[in-house]
N, C-alpha and C positions, 0 to 999 in steps of 0.2 A: 503495501499498498503507500509505502513511504516513498519507493524508486517509483511508481505510480508517480507519485505528485509533483517529484522532482523533473520527470519527463515534461509534466503540465506546465512546470517553472519555465524549463527552457523551451518548450512553446511558447508558453507567454512572452518569453525576453525577445523571442527570434523573430516576432510579428507581432511586438509593441508600436511597431510605428504604424499598426493601420487602425487601430482603434481602444479605446480604453474606456471600463466604466467613468461614469464621473457624477458627482453628487454638486451642485453647485451653491456656492459658498454666498452669503449674502449678509450685509453687513458686518464684516468679520466674524459672522457665527455659522454653525453649521452641526448638523445632527446625524451621526454615521452610525448609528447601532443598527438600522437596517440593512447595513451590506455587511458580507457575509466577505471578511479578508481572505478566507482559504481560497476564494475564486478567482483572486487577483488585486494587487493597491489601486490607490485612487490618488489622483492628480489632485494636492490642494488647491484649485484651480477656481479664481473668482473674486468677491471683494475684499481684501484684508483693512485691516483700520492700517493710516498711514500717518505719520508725526516725520513730514520733512522737515530737513535741519534740525533734528532733536535725536538726542542719543537716550533715550529712556530703557531704566534696568525694572525689571522687575517688583521690585522695590518700592521704585519711583511709581510705578502705577499706583501700589496701594495708597502711597499719601499725596497723588493728584487728586482721587477725588473723581466726579463729573466733569465729563469738557466736553465741550463740543471735536467731533474727530472726523478726519478726511477718511475717504476711502478709496482705494485705487484697484485695479482690477490688477490682480496676480498671475502668474507671472509677468513683468512689463518693464521696459525701462523708463529711467527719470524722465525724463526727456517727452515719454508716452504717457505717461500715468501721473505725472503731477504738473507738465508742461515746462520743468526748470531745463536750467541744463543737465548735464551729465556727470558735473563733479559736484561733491558734497558728502553728505551723510544725512541718513532717516533711520526710525522705526517702525516695524511691520509689528501688529499684532493679531492674534486667530485664537479666537475659542472655540472649543469642538467638542460633542459629546461622544463617547467613543462607547463601544460595550467591555461592560464590567471584567473586568481579570484577562484582560482580552493579550498577551503578548503583541505587541506593536513596534516596528521600527521605521523610522524614515528615510531616503533614500533623498541626498540632499548633492544638488549641482554645485558646481562654480558659481561666486555671486562677482560683480564688478565690482570691488577688486578685492574685499579682505569683508569678514561677516564673523558675527558672534549669535549663536542661538542658545534660549533657553527652554526649557519646558517644565511646566509647572515650578518654577523659580529655579531650576536646576541646571547648568550649564550643561550643555550635551555635545557640541562642536562648535569648531572655529576654525577659520580660515584665516591667517596672516593677523595684524592686529586694527582693528578699528578703532579710527579717530577724527578728530573735527577740523584735522588740517595737516596736509602733506606729509610736514615733519612728525605728525602724532602716530599717521598710518604705517602699516609695511602691506601689501599686497601682497596673497596667494591664490593658486586656483590648484583644489586639488578636491573632486567629486567623494562622498562620506555616505555612507550606509550606517547609523545613528541608532541604538536600541532606546526606546521610551521609556522611562523608570518608570514601575509599576502604579497605576492608578484606577481610583474605582470605576468615575463614568467621566471625568469631565478633564479637559487638555487644554493648557493656554501656553499658545509657544508665542513667544518676543524673539521678532528676529533685528538686531543690528545692521545697519551695510554701509559701507563708508569706502568711496572712490577719489580718487586723487592722482589717478596714473593710468587711466585708458578712454577711449572716445565714448565708450557704452559704462553706463551706470545703475545699479540697479540687479535686477536680478528676471536674466531671460528664460529659464528653464525651469520646468513645473517640479514641485517637491512631490514625493508621494510618501503615502503612507500605508502600511502593510503589515499581514502576518510575519511576526518577527522572524522564524526562520525559514521561509521564503524570498524573504527581502535580503537577508545574510546568504543564502547561496546564489542569490541572482547577483549578487555584488561576484559572488567568486565566480561565476561561471563568464564572466564581463571581464572581469582582471585576464581571467585565463585565456580566452579567446584574445584577446587584445597582446599579450604575450605571446602568444601562439604565431601571431599576423607581423609582430616586431622580427621574432625568430627568421620565422619562414622565409621573408623577405631579404635578413641579414644572410641568412645560406644562401638563395639566389644571387645575390652580389658577389659574393664569393667565388659561383661555381661560375659565372658568366665573363668574371674576370678572366679566370684560368680557360674559359672555353674563347674568348679574345685575343690572350695569348699564344693560343692554338693556332686559331684560325682568321686571325686580323680583318673580322668580322664588324663593321660599324654599330651596325644595329645590336652586337652583343653588348657592346661595351655600355650603350646608349641605355640599354636594357637594364644593365648592371647597376648604372647609375641610376636610372630610375628606380629601382628596384632598393636602391639603400636611402636615396633622398625619401621614398613612401616612407619605410622604417623608421628614420628619422623622424620624421611627420606624425605618425601613428603615435609613438612613445611620446611626443610633450604637445597632443591635443585629445581631444573626446575625454578619455578616461584619465589621460595624465598621467602612465603609465611611472615615466622616469621620476615623478614627483614624488609617488607613491614612497619608490625606493629611494629617494633623495630628497624628504621634506623641505630641506636647509638650501636648496637649489635655488638662486638667484631670478627672482621672478620677471624680473626686467631680461635679462638673458634667455629665461624660456620662454617667453614669448617671441624674441626676437628669433629664437629656433622654430618655433611654429610658425611663424608669419613668412621666414625666409623657407620655409621647408616647404611650404602650400605654392609660393612663387618659383620655388624650383621643380617641382613636381612638373607645372605648368609649361615650362620652359622646354624643360627633358620631354615631356610630353610630344608637344609639337617637335621637334629634333628627332624621335623615337619614331613616331608616325611617319615623317619626312625620310626617313632611311629606310622604309618599309616599300612606300609607292612614291617613290620619284618620280614617275609621271604624272602624278594626279595635286603635285602639291605645288601649288604656286609659290616661286622662290622670294619674292616680294612680300605676301602673306608672314610667311613659315620667319623671315629674319625681322619682322616688324612685331609681330606678336614675341619672339625672344628680345626683342632690345626692351619692350614695355615689361616684360618682367624683370629684365637687368635693373630698370629704373626704380621699379617697386622694391627691387631688394636693395638699392644701395640705400635707397630712403629709410629701409627699417633698420638697414647694417648701422648707419650714422644717427638717428635721430631717435630718441626716446619713444616709448610705445605712449604715452598721451598725445604725441604729435601724427606718428604713422600708422595707427588703429584706425585714426581719424579717416584716413584713404582708403580702411576695405570697403567700403560702398560701392565704390567708383571700381573697384578691382573686382569684385564679384558682379557688376557689370560686364567689364573686361573678360574674365574666366568663364561667363554665359557664350560669347560672341565665341572665346576660341573653342569652346565644345561644340558649339553649331558648325563651326567650318570643319572640325573633326569629323563629325558625322558627315558632312559635303565630301571630305577627302573618300570616307569609306564608302559612300555611295557610287561615286563613279568607279572606285576599284571594282566592285563588285559589277555594275554594267558596262564595264568594258573587260572584266573577267578576268582580272591580273591575276600572275602564276601563284597560287597559295593563298588568294584574297578571303576565301571562304574560313576557314579556320581563324588565321588572324583579324578580317574582320569582325568575326564573332568573339572573341577575345576583346578587341580593343571597344567594339561597341558595349560589352559587357563591363569592362572598367569606364565609361562614360558614363552609363546609366548608374550604376555603384556610388561614382564620384560625385553626380548631378544631386543625387539623392544626399550626400554627404553635406553638400552647401544648402540646398532643401532647410535641411532638418537645423544646420549651423544658424539660419533667419529665421528659425522657429516656425517654419512652415511646416513640419512633420516631428513624431518624437523619435526619436534618433534611438536605432536598436544597435549596438556594439558586436550581435551575431550577426546579425545579417549584413554587417558590413564585414564581418570578418572572413564568411563564407564566401560572401560575393568579390571578395580581394583576392584570398587565397585560390578559388577556381579560375578569376582572371590570369592570373601569376603564372598559375601552374598550366595553363593551358598556352599560355604565350609562350613560356620557356620551352615547351614542347614543339610548338610550330617554329621558333626557331631554330631548333636545336637540327629541325627538318633540313631546315634552309639552309644552313654553313655547312649541312652533311654529313655529320655524324651517325642520323638513322638511316641513310640510304645506303641503301645495298649495292653494291659494287658489282656491275656485270662482267667486269675483266676476269682472267682468272692467268694465272701464273703455270697451268698445266698444258703439255706439251699434247698435243692432239695427233690422230693419223694423218691428216689435213696438212699438217706441219710437217711433218717427217718427210710425206712421200708426194705432197701434192693433191691435188682433188682426183685428178684427172690418171693420175700413172694406174 
């Protein structure tokens, strides 16, 4: 029975991007007693109490008494929810009625860019240091799953957030509440899947460096570099695997690696597709896309995150145009029946679909599923590796033979 529940949990994580049960939060309150948490977690989306430009602790709330409250849609960036700029600080509060004696846990994404969370007056999670100024704050990004303290039937969450380091302020991803054992198992498989992807891509990098040294194939070395760039980006984004293992890693450096990894992946992808379909890629477009990515890489390398993250919406539009151009190249390759096109086109198209989903999830238009992206990327890179091995000739069976035949010795007509 326990194994069956775990398989259901894996199934849920895999397809979590499709749908979720939801109970609307209104005026900072919701009654969750009707929900069966073993059927899956709930996103705490809806109206939370919002105290902009105030850092209020649970003890402060007890002494403040009643006062007018602002309510904001949660999750959302501050310039969306409150109409203010993204630099600043705020406090959120939510009151819940939950099933009695139900072991619960919260899945908390990274906030922009530091937070502290209380449950019934007890600090249960934090990232970085929350402060009222840049000097008092310290940003950090690290998604967590935390166990909620035992409670009878009421739960009050108080969340402080501050941001002086990123172009986005507040919180853009949902906080989920669910059955404790399933939430912890969900975190485990998410981390394992991300680690599997990072290690698999690193192995492909080493393997195709060796292939390049043997066969001097341009596509092989570009595929190796693409695998490396994607591996590094995965370690510093989404689940932030590198930060889990090195919690004191400098946030500013980690964000630079994440963004430069994204720009590098897009640039190398363009060069890689160009090496596969030379007759279908316009050289002007190819080098224009590469030059633009180099500009974004330079901006991320030489400016602080508070500045270069402001250009991300521009870059995402540019990345969308690049993905559409790659799709156009794939269509041309199929129409003109390029050699080996079908397998390679299938692989590249799979990568375009999964990467597009990755970008859409970042924009908050879909729920991110690490299992889905891991399966998609591993399948895409594995099939592409096989296709390239055929292309360079490793899997090609030679029709030549060194064995002497009767005709070699005596001639066909003798």
